[in-house]
KEKE-3310 file (N, C-alpha, C; in steps of 0.2 Angstrom, whole numbers, plus 5000, padded with zeros to 4 digits):
npx = (5335:5329:5322:5312:5305:5300:5292:5282:5276:5270:5261:5253:5248:5241:5231:5224:5219:5211:5201:5196:5189:5180:5173:5167:5159:5150:5144:5138:5129:5120:5113:5098:5093:5099:5102:5108:5123:5118:5114:5103:5101:5098:5097:5091:5078:5073:5061:5051:5041:5026:5021:5015:5011:5006:5014:5012:5007:5018:5028:5022:5023:5037:5040:5034:5040:5054:5051:5047:5058:5067:5061:5062:5076:5079:5072:5078:5091:5089:5083:5095:5103:5096:5092:5096:5111:5108:5096:5099:5108:5099:5091:5100:5102:5090:5089:5100:5096:5084:5090:5098:5087:5081:5091:5092:5079:5078:5088:5083:5072:5077:5083:5072:5065:5074:5074:5061:5048:5035:5025:5010:5000:4985:4980:4986:4980:4967:4968:4972:4961:4951:4957:4956:4944:4934:4939:4936:4924:4910:4910:4902:4886:4885:4881:4876:4873:4863:4861:4852:4851:4842:4836:4819:4819:4825:4825:4815:4811:4803:4809:4822:4819:4814:4825:4833:4827:4828:4838:4846:4861:4863:4854:4859:4871:4865:4861:4873:4878:4871:4876:4881:4870:4865:4864:4870:4876:4877:4881:4886:4883:4889:4899:4904:4898:4899:4884:4882:4889:4881:4869:4873:4872:4859:4842:4835:4829:4837:4831:4824:4834:4839:4835:4834:4829:4820:4817:4815:4809:4811:4804:4809:4812:4824:4824:4822:4825:4832:4833:4841:4843:4854:4860:4863:4873:4874:4880:4892:4891:4901:4914:4914:4926:4930:4928:4937:4949:4960:4964:4968:4979:4988:4990:4996:5008:5013:5015:5025:5035:5038:5043:5055:5062:5065:5073:5084:5089:5093:5103:5113:5117:5122:5133:5141:5145:5152:5163:5169:5164:5155:5152:5148:5150)
npy = (5168:5159:5167:5172:5160:5158:5169:5166:5155:5160:5169:5159:5152:5162:5165:5153:5153:5164:5160:5149:5156:5163:5153:5147:5158:5159:5146:5148:5157:5150:5143:5139:5134:5128:5114:5110:5102:5100:5105:5114:5117:5129:5123:5111:5113:5113:5108:5105:5114:5116:5120:5136:5141:5152:5167:5168:5155:5148:5152:5147:5133:5131:5135:5126:5114:5117:5117:5104:5097:5101:5096:5083:5081:5085:5076:5064:5066:5067:5054:5046:5050:5046:5033:5017:5007:4994:4995:5003:4994:4984:4991:4993:4980:4977:4986:4981:4968:4972:4978:4968:4959:4967:4968:4954:4951:4960:4955:4942:4945:4951:4940:4932:4940:4938:4924:4918:4909:4916:4913:4906:4893:4890:4877:4874:4882:4877:4864:4866:4873:4862:4853:4860:4866:4866:4875:4887:4893:4905:4921:4931:4936:4932:4938:4936:4949:4961:4979:4995:5013:5027:5044:5052:5060:5054:5048:5037:5027:5015:5007:5005:4998:4986:4982:4979:4969:4959:4944:4944:4947:4957:4967:4970:4976:4987:4994:4997:5006:5017:5021:5033:5039:5034:5034:5025:5009:4992:4979:4967:4952:4941:4940:4938:4947:4955:4955:4965:4976:4979:4983:4995:5004:5003:5005:4994:4981:4968:4956:4957:4955:4942:4931:4923:4932:4938:4951:4966:4982:4999:5014:5030:5047:5050:5043:5029:5012:4997:4980:4964:4948:4935:4924:4917:4915:4910:4914:4903:4894:4886:4896:4901:4896:4906:4918:4916:4915:4925:4925:4912:4911:4920:4913:4901:4907:4912:4900:4895:4904:4903:4890:4892:4901:4892:4883:4891:4894:4881:4878:4888:4884:4872:4875:4883:4873:4864:4872:4874:4885:4884:4875:4863:4860)
npz = (5014:5023:5031:5022:5019:5032:5033:5023:5028:5040:5034:5028:5038:5045:5035:5034:5047:5045:5035:5042:5053:5045:5039:5051:5055:5045:5046:5058:5056:5049:5058:5067:5079:5095:5105:5119:5114:5102:5085:5075:5058:5045:5032:5036:5037:5025:5013:5022:5020:5011:4994:4989:5001:5014:5021:5035:5039:5035:5045:5057:5054:5053:5066:5074:5069:5074:5088:5090:5086:5096:5108:5106:5106:5119:5127:5122:5127:5141:5143:5140:5150:5162:5161:5166:5165:5162:5156:5144:5138:5135:5126:5116:5112:5107:5096:5088:5085:5078:5067:5062:5058:5048:5038:5035:5030:5020:5011:5009:5002:4990:4985:4982:4973:4962:4960:4962:4954:4946:4938:4936:4932:4924:4926:4938:4947:4946:4950:4963:4968:4967:4976:4988:4990:5000:5009:5005:5008:5007:5014:5011:5002:4985:4969:4952:4941:4932:4930:4928:4929:4927:4923:4922:4911:4901:4884:4874:4883:4885:4875:4880:4892:4886:4879:4890:4896:4887:4881:4871:4862:4853:4858:4871:4867:4861:4872:4878:4869:4873:4885:4891:4894:4905:4923:4932:4929:4925:4914:4912:4917:4920:4929:4946:4960:4976:4985:4995:4990:4978:4984:4989:4979:4973:4976:4982:4993:5002:5002:4990:4980:4983:4976:4960:4947:4932:4929:4938:4944:4950:4956:4960:4967:4960:4949:4937:4941:4935:4937:4935:4941:4939:4945:4962:4976:4992:5009:5016:5005:4993:4986:4969:4957:4947:4955:4966:4961:4960:4973:4975:4967:4973:4985:4981:4976:4988:4995:4987:4989:5003:5002:4994:5002:5013:5005:5002:5014:5018:5008:5011:5024:5021:5012:5021:5030:5022:5019:5031:5038:5047:5062:5073:5090)
capx = (5330:5325:5317:5307:5301:5296:5286:5277:5273:5266:5256:5249:5244:5236:5226:5220:5215:5206:5196:5192:5185:5175:5168:5164:5154:5145:5140:5134:5124:5115:5110:5092:5092:5104:5100:5115:5128:5115:5112:5098:5103:5093:5096:5087:5071:5071:5057:5045:5035:5022:5021:5009:5009:5006:5020:5010:5007:5025:5031:5019:5025:5044:5041:5032:5046:5059:5049:5047:5065:5070:5058:5065:5083:5079:5069:5083:5096:5086:5083:5101:5106:5093:5091:5101:5115:5105:5091:5103:5110:5093:5089:5105:5101:5084:5091:5104:5091:5080:5094:5099:5081:5080:5096:5091:5073:5080:5092:5079:5067:5081:5084:5065:5064:5078:5073:5054:5044:5029:5020:5005:4996:4977:4979:4988:4974:4961:4970:4972:4954:4948:4960:4955:4938:4931:4942:4934:4917:4909:4908:4897:4882:4887:4876:4877:4867:4864:4856:4852:4848:4841:4830:4813:4820:4828:4821:4814:4811:4801:4814:4827:4816:4813:4832:4836:4823:4830:4844:4850:4868:4863:4850:4864:4875:4861:4861:4880:4879:4868:4878:4882:4863:4863:4867:4874:4874:4882:4878:4890:4880:4893:4904:4901:4899:4896:4878:4882:4891:4876:4864:4875:4870:4852:4837:4831:4830:4841:4826:4822:4840:4842:4832:4834:4823:4822:4816:4812:4810:4809:4804:4810:4813:4830:4823:4820:4830:4830:4838:4839:4847:4855:4862:4864:4877:4874:4885:4894:4892:4908:4916:4916:4933:4931:4928:4942:4955:4966:4966:4972:4985:4992:4991:5001:5014:5015:5018:5032:5040:5040:5048:5061:5066:5068:5079:5089:5092:5097:5109:5117:5120:5126:5139:5145:5147:5157:5168:5171:5162:5149:5154:5144:5154)
capy = (5163:5156:5172:5172:5154:5159:5174:5163:5150:5164:5171:5154:5150:5167:5164:5147:5155:5169:5156:5145:5160:5165:5147:5147:5163:5157:5141:5150:5161:5146:5139:5141:5132:5124:5111:5107:5103:5098:5111:5113:5122:5131:5117:5105:5115:5113:5102:5105:5119:5115:5125:5140:5142:5159:5168:5167:5148:5145:5153:5142:5126:5131:5136:5119:5109:5118:5115:5096:5095:5103:5092:5076:5081:5085:5069:5059:5067:5065:5047:5043:5051:5044:5026:5013:5004:4988:4997:5005:4988:4980:4994:4992:4974:4977:4989:4977:4963:4974:4980:4961:4957:4971:4966:4947:4951:4963:4950:4937:4948:4952:4933:4930:4943:4935:4916:4915:4908:4920:4911:4901:4890:4889:4870:4874:4885:4873:4858:4869:4874:4856:4850:4864:4870:4866:4880:4893:4895:4912:4925:4936:4933:4934:4938:4938:4954:4967:4984:5001:5018:5033:5048:5052:5064:5050:5046:5029:5023:5009:5003:5003:4992:4980:4979:4977:4962:4954:4941:4944:4950:4964:4971:4972:4981:4993:4998:4999:5012:5023:5021:5039:5042:5031:5037:5020:5003:4986:4975:4961:4948:4934:4941:4937:4953:4955:4958:4972:4982:4981:4987:5002:5008:5002:5006:4988:4977:4962:4951:4958:4952:4936:4926:4924:4936:4940:4958:4970:4989:5003:5021:5035:5054:5051:5040:5022:5007:4991:4975:4957:4944:4929:4919:4919:4911:4912:4912:4896:4891:4886:4901:4899:4897:4913:4923:4915:4914:4929:4923:4906:4913:4923:4907:4897:4911:4912:4894:4894:4909:4899:4884:4895:4903:4886:4880:4896:4893:4874:4879:4892:4880:4867:4878:4885:4867:4862:4877:4874:4891:4882:4869:4862:4856)
capz = (5012:5029:5033:5017:5021:5038:5032:5019:5033:5044:5030:5026:5044:5046:5030:5037:5053:5043:5032:5047:5056:5040:5039:5057:5055:5040:5049:5064:5053:5047:5064:5069:5086:5098:5111:5122:5109:5095:5081:5069:5053:5040:5027:5039:5037:5018:5012:5027:5018:5005:4989:4989:5008:5016:5026:5042:5040:5035:5051:5061:5053:5055:5074:5077:5068:5079:5095:5090:5086:5103:5113:5104:5108:5126:5129:5121:5132:5148:5143:5140:5156:5167:5160:5169:5160:5160:5151:5138:5135:5132:5120:5111:5109:5103:5090:5085:5083:5073:5061:5058:5055:5042:5033:5033:5026:5013:5007:5007:4997:4984:4982:4980:4967:4957:4959:4962:4948:4947:4933:4939:4926:4925:4928:4945:4950:4946:4955:4970:4970:4968:4982:4994:4989:5007:5013:5001:5009:5006:5020:5008:4997:4979:4964:4945:4941:4928:4932:4925:4933:4923:4926:4918:4905:4895:4878:4872:4890:4883:4871:4885:4896:4881:4878:4896:4897:4882:4882:4864:4862:4850:4862:4876:4863:4860:4878:4879:4865:4876:4892:4893:4896:4912:4929:4934:4925:4924:4909:4912:4922:4920:4934:4953:4964:4982:4986:4999:4985:4974:4988:4991:4973:4971:4982:4983:4999:5001:5000:4982:4976:4985:4972:4953:4944:4926:4929:4943:4943:4956:4954:4966:4965:4956:4942:4937:4942:4932:4939:4933:4945:4935:4949:4968:4980:4999:5014:5017:4999:4990:4981:4962:4955:4944:4960:4971:4957:4962:4980:4975:4964:4979:4990:4977:4976:4995:4996:4983:4992:5009:5000:4991:5008:5016:5001:5002:5021:5018:5004:5015:5030:5018:5010:5026:5033:5018:5019:5038:5041:5052:5065:5080:5095)
cpx = (5326:5320:5311:5302:5297:5290:5281:5273:5268:5260:5251:5245:5239:5230:5221:5216:5209:5200:5192:5187:5179:5170:5164:5158:5148:5141:5136:5128:5118:5111:5104:5090:5097:5101:5106:5120:5125:5113:5108:5100:5097:5091:5092:5080:5069:5066:5051:5039:5032:5022:5014:5007:5010:5012:5018:5010:5014:5029:5028:5022:5033:5044:5039:5037:5052:5058:5049:5054:5068:5068:5061:5072:5083:5077:5075:5089:5095:5086:5090:5105:5103:5091:5097:5105:5112:5100:5094:5105:5105:5091:5094:5104:5095:5085:5095:5100:5087:5084:5096:5093:5080:5084:5094:5085:5074:5084:5088:5074:5071:5082:5077:5064:5068:5076:5066:5051:5037:5024:5016:5000:4989:4976:4981:4983:4969:4962:4970:4965:4950:4950:4958:4949:4934:4933:4940:4926:4916:4907:4902:4892:4884:4881:4879:4871:4869:4859:4857:4849:4848:4836:4825:4814:4823:4823:4821:4815:4809:4805:4820:4825:4816:4820:4835:4833:4826:4837:4848:4856:4867:4859:4855:4868:4872:4861:4868:4881:4876:4870:4879:4875:4861:4867:4872:4872:4879:4878:4881:4887:4883:4899:4900:4903:4896:4889:4878:4884:4885:4871:4866:4873:4863:4848:4832:4833:4834:4837:4824:4828:4842:4839:4833:4828:4825:4822:4813:4814:4808:4809:4805:4811:4819:4829:4821:4826:4828:4836:4836:4845:4848:4856:4864:4868:4876:4880:4886:4894:4899:4909:4917:4923:4935:4932:4935:4949:4961:4968:4970:4979:4990:4994:4997:5008:5017:5018:5025:5037:5043:5045:5054:5065:5069:5074:5085:5093:5096:5103:5115:5121:5124:5133:5144:5148:5153:5163:5171:5170:5157:5151:5149:5148:5150)
cpy = (5160:5161:5173:5166:5155:5164:5170:5158:5154:5166:5165:5152:5156:5167:5158:5149:5160:5165:5152:5149:5162:5159:5146:5152:5161:5151:5143:5154:5157:5142:5143:5140:5128:5121:5107:5108:5101:5105:5110:5119:5124:5126:5112:5107:5115:5107:5102:5109:5117:5121:5129:5141:5150:5160:5166:5159:5145:5146:5149:5135:5126:5131:5129:5114:5110:5115:5107:5094:5095:5098:5085:5076:5081:5079:5064:5060:5065:5057:5043:5044:5047:5036:5022:5009:4998:4990:4999:4999:4984:4984:4993:4985:4973:4980:4985:4971:4965:4976:4973:4959:4960:4969:4959:4947:4954:4958:4944:4939:4949:4945:4931:4933:4940:4928:4914:4915:4911:4918:4905:4899:4889:4882:4870:4877:4881:4867:4861:4870:4867:4853:4853:4868:4871:4872:4887:4894:4902:4915:4930:4932:4936:4934:4939:4943:4959:4972:4991:5006:5024:5037:5048:5056:5060:5048:5039:5025:5016:5004:5001:4998:4986:4977:4976:4970:4957:4950:4941:4949:4957:4969:4974:4977:4987:4997:5000:5005:5018:5024:5028:5042:5039:5034:5031:5014:4998:4981:4968:4957:4941:4935:4941:4944:4952:4959:4965:4978:4984:4985:4994:5007:5008:5002:5000:4985:4971:4956:4951:4954:4946:4930:4928:4927:4939:4948:4961:4977:4992:5010:5025:5042:5055:5047:5033:5017:5000:4986:4968:4953:4937:4923:4921:4914:4914:4911:4905:4891:4891:4891:4898:4901:4904:4919:4923:4915:4918:4927:4917:4907:4916:4917:4903:4901:4911:4906:4893:4899:4906:4894:4886:4897:4897:4883:4884:4895:4886:4875:4883:4888:4875:4869:4880:4879:4864:4866:4878:4881:4890:4875:4869:4857:4852)
cpz = (5017:5031:5028:5018:5027:5037:5028:5024:5037:5041:5029:5032:5046:5041:5032:5042:5050:5040:5037:5051:5052:5040:5045:5057:5050:5043:5054:5062:5051:5052:5066:5076:5088:5104:5114:5117:5102:5092:5076:5064:5048:5035:5030:5039:5029:5017:5016:5025:5012:5000:4991:4996:5010:5021:5033:5043:5040:5042:5057:5061:5055:5063:5077:5075:5073:5086:5095:5090:5093:5108:5112:5107:5115:5129:5128:5126:5139:5148:5143:5146:5162:5167:5163:5163:5157:5154:5144:5134:5132:5126:5114:5108:5105:5096:5085:5081:5077:5066:5058:5055:5048:5037:5030:5028:5020:5009:5005:5001:4990:4981:4979:4973:4961:4955:4959:4955:4949:4942:4936:4933:4929:4928:4936:4949:4951:4950:4962:4973:4971:4975:4989:4994:4996:5011:5010:5002:5009:5013:5018:5003:4990:4974:4957:4943:4935:4930:4928:4930:4928:4925:4921:4912:4899:4890:4877:4878:4888:4880:4876:4889:4892:4880:4884:4897:4893:4884:4876:4865:4859:4854:4868:4873:4862:4866:4880:4875:4868:4883:4895:4896:4903:4917:4932:4930:4926:4920:4909:4918:4922:4926:4941:4956:4971:4982:4989:4994:4981:4978:4990:4985:4971:4977:4983:4990:4997:4999:4992:4978:4978:4981:4964:4951:4937:4925:4935:4942:4949:4954:4960:4963:4960:4950:4943:4938:4939:4935:4937:4937:4941:4940:4956:4972:4987:5003:5015:5011:4997:4985:4975:4961:4952:4949:4964:4967:4959:4969:4980:4972:4969:4984:4987:4977:4983:4997:4993:4987:4999:5007:4998:4997:5012:5012:5002:5009:5021:5014:5008:5021:5027:5015:5015:5030:5029:5018:5026:5041:5047:5055:5072:5084:5100)
residu = (MET:ARG:ILE:ALA:CYS:LEU:LEU:PHE:CYS:LEU:ILE:GLY:LEU:ALA:SER:CYS:ASP:TYR:PHE:ALA:VAL:GLU:GLU:LYS:GLN:VAL:ASN:GLU:SER:GLU:ILE:VAL:ALA:ILE:VAL:ASN:THR:GLU:LYS:LEU:PHE:LYS:GLN:ASP:LEU:LYS:GLY:ILE:LEU:PRO:ASP:ASN:ILE:THR:LYS:GLU:ASP:SER:LEU:VAL:LEU:VAL:LYS:ASN:PHE:ILE:ASN:ASP:TRP:ALA:VAL:LYS:LYS:LEU:LEU:LEU:LYS:ASN:ALA:GLU:THR:ASN:ASN:SER:SER:LYS:ALA:LEU:ASP:ASN:ILE:ASN:LYS:LEU:VAL:GLN:ASP:TYR:ARG:GLU:SER:LEU:LEU:ILE:ASN:TYR:TYR:LYS:GLU:GLU:LEU:ILE:LYS:GLN:LYS:LEU:ASP:THR:VAL:VAL:LEU:GLU:SER:GLU:ILE:ALA:ASP:TYR:TYR:ILE:SER:ASN:ASN:GLU:ASN:PHE:LYS:LEU:ASN:ASP:VAL:LEU:VAL:LYS:VAL:LYS:TYR:LEU:HIS:PHE:ASP:GLU:SER:ILE:LYS:ASP:LYS:LYS:LYS:ILE:ILE:ALA:TYR:PHE:LYS:SER:ASP:LYS:ILE:GLU:ASP:THR:GLU:MET:LEU:GLU:LYS:GLN:GLN:LEU:SER:PHE:LYS:ILE:TYR:GLN:MET:ASN:ASP:SER:VAL:TRP:THR:GLN:LEU:ASP:LYS:ILE:LEU:LEU:LYS:LEU:PRO:PHE:SER:LYS:ALA:ASN:LEU:LEU:LYS:LYS:THR:LYS:TYR:ILE:GLU:LYS:GLN:ASP:SER:LEU:GLY:LEU:TYR:LEU:VAL:ALA:VAL:LYS:GLU:VAL:LEU:ASN:ARG:ASN:ASP:ILE:ALA:PRO:LEU:SER:TYR:ILE:LYS:PRO:THR:ILE:LYS:GLU:MET:ILE:LEU:HIS:ARG:ARG:LYS:ILE:GLU:LEU:ILE:ARG:GLU:ILE:GLU:LYS:THR:ILE:VAL:LYS:ASP:ALA:THR:GLU:ASN:ASN:ASN:PHE:LYS:ILE:TYR)
# end
């Protein structure tokens, strides 16, 4: 009986050794590069090759990846060997500080997502604008403008010009029905737009568009341009509420966020003090 048990154990050990050797051989066959004791495996190369790449380009990419990996490992080894213990301590301290900052910021952001009231009322935006409008002076010229651009092959050119000059809603609607015939267009002249953005689309000088005008046109080799400037606001004028509203909303939310973070910090300190987890000697 003892002999049978002994033989069983020997066979088991031999089997383990066999599978260990097999596993080692498989692992070694997967290695593509070694730097000192660091190993790069085939599976580490997965995902670096884009789809539909040629064999030649894939070989270049893989070779560059392996070289970059080797250089990084060699530099890291040399850095660890040659830097003083004081330098390594400083680096470890920086890494620790960075890790702590990441953890704290992530925790704060999660709390903010849960607790921050993101609903900003129109009345809040209006009140903030009235109280701080001197801080909203324009850095750009703004215009309310409508414009059209079409080539000479278009039909009913005179009708289009007449519709464009008109202030009637039904005439504007007639133009909008033909919008596919226009190269570029903007018919909503109730929205403030930066003048510089308009000048990128239209071959007019800045002087042409810096004053209110019912109608101006310009012809070039690309066709006819029609422009009507409804209103103009210059640099250092107070930005209109409709234009600055998204910015004000972000400012209000940012202020709420700062206040919420302060409240969270106060609560944490208060709870720790009450539970004797924070003491000052």
